[in-house]
C-alpha positions as CSV (number, residue, x, y, z in Angstrom):
1,M,106.9,114.3,105.8
2,E,108.1,111.2,104.0
3,I,109.7,112.0,100.7
4,F,111.0,108.5,99.8
5,H,109.9,105.2,101.4
6,W,113.0,103.2,101.8
7,L,112.6,99.4,101.4
8,P,116.0,97.8,102.3
9,D,115.2,94.6,100.4
10,T,114.5,96.6,97.2
11,N,116.8,99.7,97.6
12,G,119.7,98.3,99.6
13,D,120.9,99.0,103.1
14,K,122.7,102.3,102.5
15,M,121.6,105.7,101.1
16,I,123.8,108.8,100.5
17,Y,122.4,112.2,101.3
18,Y,124.2,114.9,99.3
19,W,123.4,118.6,100.2
20,I,123.9,121.5,97.8
21,E,123.2,125.1,98.7
22,D,121.3,126.3,95.6
23,D,121.6,130.0,94.6
24,K,118.7,130.7,92.2
25,D,119.6,132.0,88.8
26,G,123.2,132.9,89.8
27,L,122.1,136.3,91.2
28,S,124.6,138.5,92.9
29,V,124.3,140.9,95.8
30,E,125.8,144.4,95.9
31,V,126.5,146.1,99.3
32,P,127.3,149.8,99.2
33,L,129.7,151.1,101.8
34,S,130.5,154.7,102.6
35,V,132.5,156.5,105.3
36,S,132.5,160.2,106.0
37,L,134.7,161.9,108.6
38,K,136.4,165.1,109.4
39,I,140.1,165.4,110.2
40,K,141.2,168.8,111.4
41,G,138.2,170.5,109.8
42,V,138.6,168.8,106.5
43,G,135.7,166.5,105.3
44,I,136.7,163.2,103.8
45,S,134.2,160.8,102.1
46,L,135.0,157.4,100.8
47,G,132.6,155.0,99.1
48,A,132.7,151.6,97.5
49,T,130.3,148.9,96.4
50,L,131.2,145.3,97.2
51,K,129.7,142.7,94.9
52,F,129.2,139.1,96.0
53,S,128.4,136.6,93.3
54,A,126.1,133.8,94.1
55,K,127.3,130.3,93.4
56,D,126.0,126.9,94.3
57,E,128.1,125.4,97.0
58,A,128.5,121.7,98.1
59,C,127.4,121.4,101.7
60,G,128.6,117.9,102.3
61,S,127.2,114.4,102.2
62,S,126.4,111.5,104.6
63,I,126.0,107.8,104.1
64,I,123.1,106.5,106.1
65,S,122.9,102.8,106.8
66,Y,119.4,101.3,107.2
67,C,120.6,99.6,110.4
68,D,121.2,103.0,112.0
69,P,118.7,103.5,114.8
70,A,116.4,106.1,113.2
71,N,113.0,104.7,113.9
72,T,112.0,107.1,116.7
73,P,112.3,110.9,116.5
74,G,115.3,110.4,114.1
75,T,119.0,110.1,114.2
76,E,120.9,113.3,113.7
77,Y,123.7,113.6,111.1
78,N,126.1,116.4,110.5
79,T,128.0,117.1,107.2
80,G,130.0,119.9,108.9
81,R,127.7,122.5,107.2
82,V,124.2,120.8,107.4
83,K,122.6,119.1,110.4
84,F,119.7,116.8,109.5
85,K,117.7,114.0,110.9
86,V,116.7,110.7,109.2
87,R,113.7,108.7,110.5
88,H,112.9,105.3,109.1
89,L,109.2,104.4,108.7
90,D,108.9,100.7,109.2
C-alpha cells in the first residue's frame, strides 16, 4: 500500500525513515513470580512482582536514496532492530 508517492524532482533524491516503537499511554506490565519448595520437610514460599514500565524506544533510521534499486518487490533495509522494504512506484 502506497503511503507517500515520492517524486524525486519535487521531494529530492533522499528520504529518511525513522522508526519508533510506540508504547500506548505509557502503560506498565506487572509479572508475578512465586516459588514454593520444601527443604528437609520445611515449606518455603517466596513471591515477588516485577514491574516493567513501557517507554517509547528509538528503533533506528535509514536514509533511502531514490537511485536505490527498489522498483521490483522492494529493497530490504535493516536498522539493526527493524527490517523493512521500500518499493518505488514509477
